[in-house]
C-alpha positions in Angstrom: -27.8 -66.2 52.5 -30.0 -66.1 49.4 -32.9 -68.5 49.7 -32.5 -70.3 46.3 -32.0 -73.9 45.2 -28.5 -74.2 46.7 -28.3 -75.5 50.2 -25.3 -75.2 52.4 -24.5 -76.6 55.7 -21.4 -77.1 57.9 -20.1 -80.3 59.3 -17.5 -81.3 61.9 -15.8 -84.6 62.4 -16.7 -86.9 59.6 -20.5 -87.2 59.3 -22.0 -85.0 62.0 -23.9 -81.9 61.0 -23.4 -78.6 62.8 -25.8 -76.3 61.0 -28.5 -76.7 58.3 -30.1 -73.8 56.6 -33.9 -73.5 56.4 -34.3 -74.4 52.7 -32.5 -77.6 53.4 -34.7 -78.4 56.4 -37.7 -78.5 54.1 -36.4 -81.8 52.8 -36.5 -83.4 56.2 -32.8 -83.0 57.0 -32.1 -82.7 60.7 -29.0 -82.6 62.9 -29.2 -86.3 63.6 -28.7 -87.1 59.9 -25.4 -88.0 58.4 -23.9 -86.4 55.3 -24.7 -89.5 53.3 -28.3 -89.6 54.5 -28.7 -85.8 53.8 -27.6 -86.1 50.2 -30.1 -88.9 49.6 -32.9 -86.6 50.9 -31.6 -83.6 48.9 -29.4 -84.6 45.9 -28.6 -81.0 45.0 -27.2 -80.4 48.5 -23.9 -78.5 48.8 -21.7 -79.6 51.6 -18.9 -77.6 53.2 -16.7 -78.8 56.0 -16.0 -76.4 58.8 -12.7 -74.6 59.1 -10.0 -76.6 60.9 -6.6 -76.2 62.5 -4.2 -78.5 60.8 -1.1 -79.9 62.6 1.8 -77.6 61.7 -0.3 -74.7 60.5 -0.3 -71.2 62.1 -3.9 -70.3 61.2 -7.2 -72.1 60.7 -8.4 -72.6 57.1 -10.9 -74.5 55.0 -9.4 -77.9 54.0 -11.0 -80.2 51.4 -9.5 -83.3 53.1 -10.5 -82.3 56.7 -13.2 -85.0 56.9 -10.8 -87.8 56.0 -8.0 -86.6 58.2 -9.7 -85.9 61.4 -6.8 -87.3 63.4 -4.6 -84.3 62.3 -7.3 -81.6 62.1 -9.2 -79.7 64.8 -12.4 -77.9 64.3 -12.2 -74.1 64.5 -15.1 -71.9 65.3 -13.2 -68.7 64.8 -15.1 -67.7 61.6 -18.4 -67.7 63.6 -16.9 -65.9 66.6 -15.6 -63.2 64.3 -19.0 -62.6 62.6 -20.7 -62.8 66.0 -18.5 -60.0 67.3 -19.4 -57.9 64.2 -23.1 -58.4 64.8 -22.8 -57.5 68.4 -20.9 -54.4 67.7 -23.5 -53.3 65.2 -26.3 -53.9 67.6 -24.6 -51.7 70.3 -24.0 -49.1 67.6 -27.7 -48.9 66.9 -28.7 -48.2 70.5 -28.1 -45.1 72.5 -24.8 -45.2 74.3 -26.3 -44.2 77.7 -29.4 -46.4 77.5 -28.2 -49.7 76.2 -28.1 -53.0 78.1 -26.9 -55.9 75.9 -26.2 -59.4 77.1 -24.4 -61.9 74.9 -26.2 -65.2 75.6 -24.3 -67.3 73.0 -22.4 -67.1 69.8 -25.6 -66.3 67.9 -28.0 -64.9 70.6 -28.3 -61.7 72.6 -30.7 -60.2 75.0 -31.6 -56.5 74.9 -33.2 -54.5 77.7 -34.9 -51.6 76.0 -36.7 -50.2 79.0 -34.8 -46.9 79.3 -35.0 -46.2 75.6 -38.7 -47.0 75.4 -39.4 -44.8 78.4 -37.7 -41.8 76.8 -39.6 -42.4 73.5 -42.9 -42.6 75.5 -42.2 -39.2 77.1 -41.4 -37.7 73.7 -44.5 -39.0 71.9 -47.1 -38.6 74.7 -46.9 -35.3 76.5 -49.5 -36.3 79.1 -47.0 -38.7 80.6 -44.6 -35.8 81.3 -47.2 -34.0 83.5 -47.6 -34.7 87.2 -50.8 -36.2 88.6 -53.7 -33.6 88.5 -54.3 -33.8 92.3 -50.7 -34.5 93.3 -51.7 -38.1 94.0 -49.0 -40.5 93.0 -51.4 -43.5 93.2 -53.7 -41.9 90.5 -54.0 -44.0 87.4 -52.4 -42.8 84.1 -54.7 -41.6 81.4 -55.6 -44.2 78.8 -53.5 -44.2 75.6 -54.9 -42.0 72.9 -55.1 -44.9 70.5 -57.6 -47.7 70.0 -55.6 -49.9 67.7 -51.8 -50.5 67.5 -49.9 -50.9 64.2 -47.8 -54.1 64.5 -46.9 -54.0 60.9 -45.4 -57.4 59.8 -44.8 -58.7 63.3 -46.1 -62.1 64.3 -48.5 -61.0 67.1 -49.4 -63.4 69.8 -52.8 -62.2 71.1 -56.1 -63.6 72.3 -58.3 -65.5 69.9 -61.0 -62.9 70.1 -61.0 -61.1 66.8 -62.2 -57.8 68.4 -59.5 -57.9 71.1 -57.2 -55.6 69.2 -59.7 -52.8 69.2 -60.5 -52.9 72.9 -58.7 -50.9 75.5 -55.0 -51.2 74.8 -52.9 -50.1 77.8 -49.5 -48.5 78.2 -47.8 -51.9 78.4 -49.0 -52.6 74.8 -47.7 -49.2 73.7 -44.3 -49.9 75.3 -44.0 -53.3 73.6 -45.0 -51.7 70.3 -42.1 -49.2 70.6 -39.7 -52.0 71.5 -40.8 -53.9 68.4 -40.0 -50.8 66.3 -36.5 -50.6 67.7 -35.8 -54.3 67.1 -37.2 -54.1 63.6 -34.8 -51.3 62.7 -31.8 -53.2 64.2 -32.6 -56.3 62.2 -32.9 -54.3 59.0 -29.5 -52.6 59.6 -27.8 -56.0 60.2 -29.3 -57.3 56.9 -28.2 -54.2 55.0 -24.7 -53.9 56.4 -23.7 -57.5 57.1 -26.1 -59.5 55.0 -27.4 -61.7 57.8 -31.1 -62.3 58.7 -32.2 -62.4 62.3 -35.2 -63.6 64.2 -36.4 -61.8 67.4 -38.9 -62.0 70.2 -40.4 -59.0 72.1 -42.0 -59.6 75.5 -41.8 -58.3 79.1 -39.1 -60.7 80.3 -36.1 -62.8 79.1 -37.9 -66.1 79.1 -40.8 -65.1 77.0 -38.6 -63.2 74.5 -36.4 -66.3 74.1 -39.5 -68.4 73.3 -40.8 -65.7 71.0 -37.5 -65.5 69.0 -37.9 -69.2 68.0 -41.6 -69.0 67.4 -41.5 -67.8 63.8 -38.3 -68.5 61.8 -36.5 -67.4 59.7 -36.2 -63.7 59.5 -39.3 -62.7 61.6 -40.0 -61.2 65.0 -42.8 -62.3 67.4 -44.5 -59.9 69.8 -46.1 -61.5 72.9 -48.6 -59.1 74.6 -49.0 -59.3 78.3 -52.6 -60.3 78.1 -51.7 -63.3 75.8 -49.0 -64.9 77.8 -51.1 -67.8 79.1 -52.5 -68.3 75.7 -49.0 -68.5 74.2 -47.7 -71.0 76.8 -50.7 -73.2 77.3 -50.2 -75.3 74.1 -46.5 -75.6 74.5 -44.4 -78.4 75.9 -42.6 -77.1 79.0 -39.4 -78.9 78.0 -38.9 -76.2 75.4 -38.6 -73.6 78.1 -35.0 -72.7 79.0 -33.7 -74.7 82.0 -36.6 -77.1 81.7 -34.9 -79.5 79.3 -32.5 -82.3 79.9 -32.5 -84.3 83.1 -34.6 -81.8 85.1 -37.3 -81.7 82.4 -37.4 -85.6 82.5 -37.7 -85.4 86.3 -40.7 -83.0 86.1 -42.4 -85.2 83.4 -42.0 -88.4 85.5 -43.1 -86.6 88.7 -46.3 -85.1 87.3 -47.0 -87.5 84.4 -47.3 -84.7 81.8 -45.1 -82.6 79.5 -47.5 -79.9 78.6 -47.9 -76.5 80.3 -51.6 -76.7 80.2 -51.8 -79.8 82.4 -49.0 -78.6 84.7 -50.9 -75.4 85.4 -53.4 -77.4 87.4 -50.8 -78.7 89.9 -51.0 -76.7 93.2 -47.9 -74.8 94.2 -47.7 -76.7 97.5 -47.5 -80.0 95.7 -44.7 -78.7 93.5 -42.8 -77.5 96.6 -43.4 -80.9 98.2 -42.2 -82.9 95.2 -39.3 -80.7 94.1 -38.3 -78.6 97.1 -39.3 -75.1 98.1 -37.1 -73.0 95.8 -37.4 -75.3 92.7 -41.1 -75.8 93.2 -41.7 -72.0 93.4 -39.5 -71.4 90.3 -41.4 -74.0 88.2 -44.8 -72.6 89.4 -43.9 -69.1 88.2 -42.1 -70.2 85.0 -45.0 -72.0 83.5 -47.1 -68.8 84.1 -44.6 -66.7 82.2 -43.0 -65.0 85.3 -39.3 -64.4 85.0 -37.5 -61.8 87.1 -33.9 -62.4 85.8 -32.3 -59.3 84.6 -30.3 -58.6 81.4 -26.6 -58.6 82.3 -24.9 -56.0 80.2 -21.5 -57.7 80.4 -20.7 -58.9 76.9 -17.0 -59.8 77.3 -15.9 -63.4 77.5 -14.7 -65.0 80.7 -12.6 -67.8 79.4 -11.3 -69.5 76.2 -11.0 -73.2 75.5 -9.2 -75.2 72.8 -9.7 -79.0 73.1 -9.4 -82.2 71.1 -10.8 -85.7 71.6 -8.4 -88.1 69.9 -9.6 -90.8 67.6 -7.3 -92.8 67.5 -5.8 -92.0 70.8 -2.5 -90.2 71.4 0.3 -92.5 72.7 3.4 -90.4 72.9 4.5 -87.1 74.4 5.6 -85.8 70.9 2.1 -86.2 69.6 0.6 -84.4 72.6 3.2 -81.5 72.2 2.1 -81.0 68.6 -1.4 -80.6 69.7 -0.4 -78.1 72.4 1.1 -76.0 69.6 -2.2 -76.0 67.8 -4.1 -75.1 71.0 -1.7 -72.3 71.8 -2.0 -70.9 68.3 -5.8 -71.2 68.4 -6.1 -69.4 71.8 -3.6 -66.7 70.9 -5.4 -65.8 67.7 -8.6 -65.3 69.7 -6.7 -63.3 72.3 -5.4 -61.0 69.6 -9.0 -60.2 68.6 -9.7 -59.5 72.3 -7.0 -56.8 72.2 -4.1 -58.6 74.1 -1.5 -57.0 71.9 -2.8 -53.5 72.8 -3.1 -54.6 76.5 -6.8 -54.1 76.5 -7.7 -57.5 78.0 -5.5 -60.4 79.0 -6.0 -63.7 81.0 -4.3 -64.5 84.3 -4.5 -68.3 84.4 -3.6 -71.1 82.0 -5.3 -74.5 82.5 -4.4 -77.9 81.0 -6.7 -81.0 81.2 -5.6 -84.5 80.3 -7.8 -87.6 80.2 -6.5 -91.1 80.3 -9.3 -93.7 80.4 -11.7 -92.6 83.1 -9.1 -90.5 84.9 -8.8 -86.7 84.2 -5.8 -84.7 85.5 -5.6 -81.0 85.6 -2.8 -78.5 86.1 -2.9 -74.7 86.1 -0.3 -72.0 86.0 -0.3 -68.2 86.4 0.4 -66.2 83.2 3.2 -63.6 83.8 1.7 -60.1 83.9 4.9 -58.1 83.5 5.6 -58.8 79.9 3.9 -59.0 76.5 1.8 -62.2 76.1 2.6 -64.1 72.9 2.0 -67.6 71.4 5.4 -68.9 72.5 4.7 -68.0 76.1 1.4 -69.9 76.0 3.1 -72.9 74.5 5.9 -72.9 77.0 3.5 -72.7 79.9 1.3 -75.5 78.5 4.4 -77.7 77.7 5.5 -77.3 81.3 2.1 -78.3 82.7 2.1 -81.4 80.4 5.5 -82.3 81.7 4.1 -82.2 85.3 1.3 -84.6 84.3 3.6 -87.0 82.5 5.9 -87.1 85.5 3.2 -88.7 87.5 3.1 -91.7 85.2 0.4 -93.8 83.6 -0.8 -91.1 81.2 -0.9 -93.0 77.9 -2.9 -93.4 75.8 -4.5 -90.0 76.0 -8.1 -89.7 74.9 -8.7 -86.0 75.3 -6.5 -82.9 75.8 -7.7 -79.4 76.4 -6.0 -76.0 77.0 -7.9 -73.0 78.4 -7.2 -69.5 79.7 -9.3 -67.7 82.3 -9.4 -64.9 84.8 -9.7 -62.1 82.1 -9.1 -58.6 83.3 -8.8 -55.2 81.7 -5.2 -54.2 80.9 -3.6 -51.3 82.7 -2.7 -48.4 80.4 -0.6 -45.3 81.0 2.0 -47.1 83.1 5.7 -45.9 82.8 8.7 -48.1 83.2 11.1 -47.4 86.0 13.6 -45.8 83.7 11.2 -42.9 83.2 11.7 -42.0 86.8 15.5 -42.0 86.6 17.1 -38.9 85.0 20.6 -37.6 84.8 21.8 -35.4 87.6 21.8 -32.2 85.5 18.1 -32.7 84.6 16.9 -33.6 88.1 13.6 -32.0 89.0 11.1 -32.4 91.7 7.8 -34.2 91.2 5.0 -32.1 89.7 1.5 -32.3 90.9 -1.5 -31.1 89.0 -5.1 -30.8 89.8 -7.5 -33.1 87.8 -8.9 -31.4 84.8 -7.2 -28.1 85.5 -4.3 -28.6 83.1 -2.1 -26.4 85.3 1.0 -27.7 87.0 1.4 -26.6 90.5 5.0 -25.6 91.3 6.8 -27.7 93.9 9.6 -26.0 95.9 13.0 -27.6 95.4 14.6 -28.8 98.6 17.2 -26.3 100.0 20.8 -27.2 99.8 22.4 -28.5 102.9 24.2 -25.9 105.0 27.2 -26.4 107.2 26.2 -26.5 110.8 27.6 -23.5 112.7 26.0 -24.0 116.1 28.4 -26.4 117.6 26.3 -28.6 119.7 29.1 -31.0 120.6 31.4 -30.8 123.6 33.5 -28.1 121.9 30.9 -25.5 122.6 31.9 -25.6 126.4 35.4 -24.4 125.6 36.4 -20.7 125.1 37.3 -19.7 121.6 41.0 -18.9 121.1 42.1 -15.8 119.3 44.2 -16.9 116.3 45.0 -13.3 115.2 48.2 -13.4 117.3 50.6 -16.3 117.7 51.7 -15.0 121.1 48.2 -15.1 122.5 47.5 -18.5 120.9 50.6 -19.9 122.5 49.7 -18.3 125.8 46.4 -20.2 125.8 48.1 -23.4 124.9 50.5 -23.0 127.9 47.6 -22.3 130.3 45.8 -25.3 128.9 48.8 -27.4 129.6 48.9 -26.4 133.3 45.2 -26.9 133.9 43.9 -30.1 135.4 43.4 -32.7 132.7 39.6 -33.1 133.3 38.7 -29.4 133.0 37.3 -27.9 129.8 38.0 -24.4 128.8 35.5 -22.1 127.0 36.1 -21.4 123.3 34.4 -18.1 123.2 37.4 -15.7 123.5 36.9 -12.2 121.9 39.3 -11.4 119.0 39.8 -7.8 120.3 41.1 -8.8 123.7 44.1 -6.6 124.9 47.0 -7.9 127.1 46.6 -7.2 130.8 49.4 -6.4 133.2 49.4 -9.7 135.1 51.5 -12.4 133.5 51.8 -16.1 133.9 54.9 -18.0 135.0 56.3 -18.0 131.5 56.2 -14.2 131.4 53.7 -14.0 128.6 50.8 -11.5 129.1 47.3 -13.0 129.3 44.4 -11.7 127.3 41.6 -10.0 129.1 39.2 -12.6 130.5 35.6 -12.0 131.4 34.4 -12.0 135.0 32.2 -15.1 134.6 34.4 -17.7 136.2 33.7 -21.4 137.1 34.1 -22.1 140.8 35.2 -25.6 140.2 37.8 -25.2 137.5 38.4 -21.5 137.3 37.4 -21.4 133.7 36.4 -17.8 132.6 33.3 -17.5 130.4 31.9 -14.5 128.5 28.3 -14.6 129.5 26.1 -15.9 132.2 24.4 -18.3 129.8 27.7 -19.8 128.8 28.6 -20.2 132.4 25.3 -22.0 133.1 26.0 -24.4 130.2 29.4 -24.9 131.6 28.1 -25.8 135.0 25.5 -28.2 133.3 28.5 -30.0 131.8 30.0 -30.5 135.2 26.7 -31.9 136.5 26.4 -34.2 133.5 30.0 -35.5 133.9 29.4 -36.1 137.7 26.3 -38.1 136.9 28.2 -40.1 134.3 31.1 -40.8 136.7 28.7 -41.8 139.4 26.9 -44.3 137.1 30.2 -45.8 136.0 31.2 -46.2 139.6 28.0 -48.0 140.5 28.3 -50.3 137.6 31.9 -51.3 138.6 30.8 -51.9 142.2 27.9 -54.0 141.1 30.2 -56.2 138.9 32.6 -56.6 141.8 29.8 -57.6 144.2 28.5 -60.1 141.7 31.9 -61.7 141.6 32.2 -61.9 145.3 28.8 -63.5 145.7 29.7 -66.1 143.1 32.9 -67.0 145.0 31.4 -66.9 148.6 27.8 -67.8 148.1 27.5 -69.9 151.2 29.1 -67.4 153.4 26.9 -64.6 152.1 23.8 -66.7 152.8 24.8 -67.3 156.4 25.7 -63.6 156.9 22.3 -62.5 155.6 20.6 -64.9 158.0 22.5 -63.6 161.0 21.8 -60.0 159.9 18.1 -60.8 159.7 18.1 -62.4 163.2 19.8 -59.3 164.8 17.9 -56.7 162.9 15.4 -56.0 165.7 18.0 -55.9 168.6 19.5 -52.7 170.1 23.2 -52.8 170.6 25.0 -51.4 173.6 25.2 -47.6 173.7 22.3 -47.2 171.3 18.8 -45.9 171.9 15.5 -46.4 170.1 14.0 -43.4 168.5 10.4 -42.6 169.1 8.6 -41.6 165.9 
């Protein structure tokens, strides 16, 4: 934004200030001022209300009457989210793809871990770092940098007060931070050139110090904190400005040690801190005020959840009013989901959450979001309306002071899936599955299953019967007559030769018999062609005998069971008498000696 006489800030609700640009701050305007007070301090001030969602609208917009109709408008931060995503994408574009670690800390703040990129640049610029130690000793110190003074250009350098400190023995840590400052300077210039935004930055050896450095000199500057100047940088600072040392915990530390400056807190022994605050908290505080921070840059930049909420002034008293706000919430969240790629199935949430506050009581309901179909605004609203109905059914929900809708459980969408219809083809086009090796691009042929063949080896009982020759009706009839005179339970082999010739002997009907092989069954006089066939035939007899024997035993057992049930007392007394006489020898018997 051009730094001229026009001042611009954004407001939400009626009089509260969200953001104030730096030229306006020179007039003493702060976030605790109201719009009326700010205009008294700076009469030429330009005021712009933030974008809002209006009841019944499908998209956020800038409304001139938003401040006076706060009951029907909801603040939208979508314009800021959109620009934040553009800046983040440009930062990642400026860094090497395989060496970048970018953490989105908030809508207007990111952390960069430049270690890998700085290391590669060091090896390019200084060949002595690429060589192994001269005596193959890994503990050998590196050679000193071949520079005596480092060019920090326009950076705000945090260093020792000694005027000659810059020209004395810089080490490789200084060179590394210098290279990091060059990278950040180029990124800031690219953001200003392509998007028009100014940025402030801090360069240090950890996240905590870089965060403090980014706010040290504003606007549009970057601060470099050298390792040897960390204590000098922190000593004059209030520790409540350090991240995680504000709020209630910061007030606790102030009241416990009766100070709010880092310089005075440095004199407190670590044992006393652990005693007063606990072991872990005391150690963390001891290290933090000395500039020690081991937290890493988390390269995950994607959001975890989305929230759309409204505090009602005046309160909502009917379900119809609440449903209207649910429509706004659903439209708000869905517009942000579209930017996340939900329509392209890049990312989508799994859970929808609704929170309702009545007085001091907050009720929550959640529902899973269907994963098998496209997610749209109507689906979000229907799920939210259903959850609201569950809360209303419990009773005592009006008036409602706050209502919020959120989605969570984001996951990457699955691509490349095919519907079930793609696996179903017409019979004429049926093909077996094709397998291919990864990266080869060649499809390996899969043999089609052979057609089913009619079984010719008759494994049923018919294979024990001789085959009848159907070439002559006389012979066929002869075999039928013989079969009629055979015993009813005897099978006959079905393996007769088609070239058999009539023999002289005839049966009682006077019809000549076909020639019969010499392999005859001794039990049923059946004639078989080979010895193997005869063996199979005899096996059949054996199997049938075993079957008949089992059937007989089963019948006998059933009869015995019936007899025992009818004469149980008699059987009991008989068994007793049998037991008593088991050891006696009857007349005419003799006892065997063995």
